[in-house]
N, C-alpha and C positions, 0 to 999 in steps of 0.2 A: 827164415822160413815161417816162423811164428807170426811175424809182422805181416807177411804176405797173406797168410790165412785169415788174420783178423781184418785186414783191408778188404779181402775178398768177401768176407761175411758182411762187412759194413756196406760194401757196394751192392750186395744182394738185397739187403734191407732197403737201401735207398731206391734201387730199381723197382722193387716190389711196391714200395710206397708211391713212387711216381706213376707206375702203371695203374695202381688203384685209383689215384686222383684223376688221371686222364679218363679212366672208365666211368668214374662218378660224374665228371663234367659232361661226358658224352651222353650218359643216360639222362641227365637233367635236361640238356638242351634238345635231345632227340625225342624223349618220351613225355616230358611234362608239357601239356598243352597250355596255350596262352589263356589267361583268365579274362582279359578285357575283350569286350565285343563292341565294335562300332562299324558302321557301314564304310567309313573312310578307310579304316584299316584293311577291310576286305577288298577295297578297291585298289590298293597299292600293291600290284604284282608286276613282276618283270614282263610277263606276257602281255599284260595290258599296256604297259609303257611302250612296248615294241609295236603294238597295233596302232597306237595313236601317233607314233613317230612318223608313220607313213603319210600323215596329213600335213606335214610341214615342208615347204610353205604351202598355204592354201591358195590355189589359183582363183582369180576373180570369176564369179559366175559359173564355176564348175563344182558341182556338188556330188560328183561320182565317188570321191574318196569318203565323204560323209556317209553316203548310202552304203558303201562297203563296210563301214564300221557299224552303222546302226541296224541294218537289216538282220544280221544274224543274232542280234541281242533282243529283238522284239518277237514275242511268241503269240500264238493263237490260243485262246482260252475257250474251251467248250464246257459250259456248265449244265449239268442235269438238275433241273429244279424239282423239288419234292412234290409240289402241288400244282394244279392248274393255275395259270397266272391270274385268271380272273378272280381267284380267291386269296391272293397272296399279299393283300395290303399294298405296301409301297411298290411291290413288283407288279401289281395288277394295273397295267397301263390301259388307257382308253384311247383307241385310235382317233377318236374325234376330239380329243382334248388338245386344244391348240397350244403350241409352244411348250410341250413337255420335253425339256432338254434330255431326260434320261431315255426317251423313246428310241434314240438311235442305237442303244446298246443291243436290242434284239435283232437277230439276223434276219435276212430276207425270207419271206414265206412263213414267218413265225405265226402259229395259230393261237390266238390269245385265249380262246375259251375251250380249246380241245381238252377233254378230261385226261387224267393220267399225267405221268412225268413229261416235262417239256425240256427242250434243249435251247440254250441261248449262247450267242457267240460274242466274244470280246477280244481284247488284246492285253498284253502284259509286257513288262520290261525286266530283263535279267539284270540283277544288281551285283551279283558276285559269281565267281567261277564255280562255287559249290552249290548253286541251285536256288538261291533266294530270288524270288520274283515279286515285283510289285504290280498291282492293278487297282482298279476302282472297287470299292466295296459293293457297289450295286451290280457289278459283273458277276459276283459269286454269291450274293445275298440269297439265302434260301436254297442253296445248291446241296444236293446229296452226294454229288460226285463232280470233281473238277479235273478235267483233262488238259494237259499242256502239250501243244504241238509246236516243236521247234521249227526254225527256218529250213532245216535240212530234212523235215518230215518225221523225225523221231518223235514219239509221243510217250507221255508219262502221266500217271495219276498223281495229282499234287496233294500235299497236305496243307491244310489251312493253319498257318502259324498264329495269325491274329488279325483283327479288323479295327478300324476307327470310323464309325459312321459320321462323326463330326467333321471329318475332312474327306470322307468318301475314299479312304485308302484301305487296302487289304494287302497282307503279306502272305505269300505262298512259298512252298519249297518243294523241289523235286530231288530225287536221289540220283545225282549225276555230278561228275567232276569236269574240270577244264572247260567250262562253258564260256562263250564270249559274253561280255557284259559291257554296259555303257558307263563311261566315266561321268561322275556327277559334277554338274556345273554350279554356278552361283546365280540363283534367280534374282538376288538383290541387285546384281549388276546388269540385268537385262533392261534394255531401253526400247521405247517405242520406235519403230522403223527398222529394227534389226531383222535380218533374214532368219527364218526358222523353217525346219523341215518336220513334218508330221509323218510318223511311220506307224502303220497298223494293218488291220485286216478288214477293211470295209466290204460289206456284202460277201464275206467269206473269200475275198480276193487277197490271198496271203501276201505279206511283205509289200504293201502298197505305200508309195512315197509321194507326198504332195508338198509343194513349196509355197511359202507366203511370208508375211512380215508380222511382227508384233504390232497389233492394232491399238492396244491399250494395256495398262497395268492396273492392278488393284481393283478389278471388277467384282462387285458384290451384286449378284443377281437373285439373291434370296432363294436359291435352289435347294441347298442342303437343309436349311432351317425349315423350309416348307414341308419337308418330309418328317418333321417332328423332332429334329435334333436341336435342342435348345442351346447347346454350347457350340453350334456349328461355326467353323471358321471359313470364310469365303474371301479370298483375295486373289482371284483368278488372273492368270495371264490370258489376255484376249488375242486371238490370232485369226487371220483370214486364210490360213492354209486349209485346204478342203478336208474336212473330216465327215464321215458318214456312218451309218449303222455298222458296228463292228470295230470302229476305231477306239471306242471307249476303253481306257486303260493303257493305251499305246503311248509312244514316246513323242515328245516335242523336244527337238534337239537344235542346237545352234550350229554355226558353220564350222566350229571346232570339233563337232561330233559329240559334244557334251549334252547330257540330259539336263534340260532346264524345267521340264514340267511333264505331268501326266495328263493326257487329253481326257477330259471328263464329261463335257457336255456341249451341245449345240443349242442355239436358239433358232427354232424353226417351227412353222405351222404345218409342215408336211412330214417332218421326221427325217428329212434329208438335208444336205448342205444348202444353206441359204446365205452364206457370206461370211460367217464368223463363228468361232467356237471358243471354248474356255478350257484352261489347263491348271491343275493344282501346281503351284511353284515347288521346285525341287528342295529348296531350303526347309520348307515346312515338312515335306515328305521325309527328309532325313531324320528329323526329330521324331516323327511318328514311328518310323521303322526301328530306330534305336530303342525307343520306349517299349515297343512290342517285344523285341528280342530280350531286353534286359529285365523287364518287369511284368511281362505277360499282358499288359494293357497300356494305353497311352496315359501319361501323367499330365492332366490338364491343369495348368496354372491359371489362376484368375486374379484380376486386379480389383474387381469389386466396384465397378463404376457403371453408371448409365451415362452415355455420351451422345452428343449431337455434333454433326459436322457444321463447321462455321460458315454461314452464309453472310452476305452483306447485311441483311436485315438483322440477323442474330448479333453480329458485331456491333451494329448501331445501338441495339437495345441494351447491350451489356457493356458498352463503352470499351470495346476491344480495339487494340491498336491496329491490327491487321487480320487477315483471314487464315493465318497459319495455325496449325495444330487442331486439336479436337476439344470441344467444350464439355466440361464435367457438369452434367445436368443434375445428377444425384449420386449418392453413395450407398453402398450396401453396409448397413451398420455392422461393425465388427469385421469388415472385409479388409483386404490388404491395404487398399488406398486409405480407408478410414483410420486404420491403426498407424499408418505411416505419417499422417498429418495432411494429406491431400484434402482439399475442401471443395464443396459445391461452388461453382463459378470459376474454378481454376481452369486454365487452358494447358492441356498436355501437349508439349512440343516434341519431346523425344523419349524413346524407351531404349535405355542402354546405348545412347549415342546415335540411334537411328531416328530420323525425322518421321513423324506420323501426322498426316494431314487428313486422313479419312478413317472412318470407323473400321473398315476392313483391314487397313494397314496396322492399326493398333491391335486388332484381334490377332493378326498373324505374328506380330512381334512378341506379344505376350505369350502366344501359343508356342513359341520356340523354347520356352523355359518350363521348369518343373516346380511343383510346390516346394517351398523351402529355399528356392533360389533368391539371392539378393540382386536387385537391379536398381539402377539409378533412373528415376523418372524426372525429366526436366520439365518444369512447369513455369507458367507466367501467372502471377497473382496480381491483378491490376497492372502496375508498371514494374513490379519486382520479379526478377528471374530467380528461381530456386532449383536446387538439385536435391531431390528427396530420395533417400535410400528406402526401398520398399521390399519387404519379404513377401513373396507371392504365396498364395494359399490355394488349397484345393476346394472343391465344391462343398465340402463339409466345414470349411473355415479353418483347416489345419495345415500347418507347414510341414507336411510329411508325405512321403511316397505311399501311394495306395496300391498294394500288390493285387494282382488278379486273384480271385478266389476260385477254388475248385468247384465243379458241379458234378452231376451224376455221371457225366461222360468220362471223367478223369479216373477211370479204373480199368484194369486189365489183368486177367488171369489171377484174380484174388488179391491184387495189389491196388489199394486206393491211394491216390496221389494228390498233393496240393503244392502250390508254388511255395518255395522256401521264402521266408520273410527276408527283408533287407538286412535286419539285424543278424539273422542266422547266417546269411552269406558273408557279411562282414566278419563275423566271428570265425568263420572257416577260411577266410581269405580267398573267396571265390566270387565271381561276378554273375554266375548263372547256376541254377540248380533247382531240383524238384524233390520235395520231401515225401517219404513214405508215411502217410498218415496212419494207416493200419494195414496189416497183411494177413490174409487167410491162407488156407491150403492151396498149394500150387507150386510151380517150378521156381518162382522167386524165393518163396520161403524155404524150399528144399535146399537151395544153394547157400542159405545163411543170411539172406537179407532180412533185416528186422525193422520194427516200428521206429520211426525217427531218423532212419538212414536217409541221407541227402544224396541223390544221384546227380553227379556233376557232368559225367561224360558217358556216351554210348559209342563204342568203337572209336574212341578218341575224338568224338565230336561233342561240343558243348550242348547241354540240355537247357532249354530256355523256359519252357512252360509245361505244366501238367497236361494240358490239352494237346499240345504239339507232341509231347512225348508219347502219349497213348496212341495218337495217330501214327507216329513213326513206328512204334512197336508192332502195331497191327499190320503194318506193311512189310515187316521184316520176317525172314525165316532163317533157320540154321543157327550157327554159333555166333554169339555176340559177347562183347566184353563190357561190363558195367563197372565204372569207377565212381567212387564217392567217399563220403565221410560219415562216421557215426556222430551222434549229438555231442560227444566229448572231443571230437576233432581227430579221431583215429582214421587214417586213410585205409580203405578196403577196396579190393578188386575182386569181381566175381565173373566167372565164365559159365555160360549156360547155353542151352540149345533151345531155340523157340520152335513151336510146332509148325508144321507145314501150312496149316490153315489157321487163320485168326480165330480166337475164341473170346467170349466176353465173360 
């Protein structure tokens, strides 16, 4: 009997321990959010795989399946501009200015000099089921309000997560779940002559689809740089699929229904379709979007060279064996190329294994990396082929990530916020977070949030930048859960109730 009682006690302890372990594992996997953020991870969902499974096999010259995939994932964007367009600098277009490719962004009947707020129309593409949307920066530049209208006519006010004028890309977000989105393709694999479909909202005609082919790759039309962006990257996909006013920011997809580019510009003397347009390649877009989400701004890596495309005349003058690669005409002293041993007169053939034969291609390939990244630059120096390891630098000549800084808008209800530094996030073991710079009287201080606290999650959603967090908080009402860490690494969770109306 005594042995039975002892065995019963032992079994009870064992069962209690087992139950506790199972509960701990459940809590960990159910409640602890993922720390890494990348657009590729957000794209890999069971629902998305099921949607695309319907496209196999793809019938020849039948694009109905592609349209069924693409149309629901392309949105209509209505931007309310703060000022009359005639006084807005880059947004102040002149109707008589020939071949302004950005002209087609404004919707029909747009009055250019009418005083007061103006509305402009464009398109966007849903990138994830939880509401991240990409568009062109010029679609929302100067906007005081951004409204997203879905294919099914639901509308939402969007938050601006971040922008990159150098690639003309902007990232938005709406508060919605289970949205249809487009799978990202591989723009490096796109070839001239392939069928492509453009989806957008030309002339406010929602969900318009046009068909064409890839006319050319690697087009540099000096469009973004002409708007004053010195580090602009232009390596556009050129297509003859018809795009018109309102298509800007819309999708360019392949016959597999994959997004390969964001329609950005047309070349036209009338502002309407004249035979061809240009799209930002999706591989560059991915890097821009991931940077905005993880660092609050795009991390621009620079090689530090002045280059020339190799013509027959240049090859003869410099004794070059052929016309492959790009010619290093000059070096930035102390730049990445200079420090790695690249010299004036060298010919750059490849960047990390990818051939570069034009300046635009070189810009795009380098633009896919961040400061501090090591890449192998393949060069030819006279008759010798060399592989040179190069550490890319930022505009300040440093091999480090440059986090977005806070400004006067990054404050809410007495709480002033800044983006957590990379070092702070590494120390805390998180990939995203916003730090409380200082806190005054208000509901956040009342619940116990203190200076130096790093907000990692709001309602179990990662927090990526101070600006985006303030926008999000201002759009929220009712009870919320804030999770984060003290400077010493202690995890804390706060529950509070936001006011019904936003306050500053």
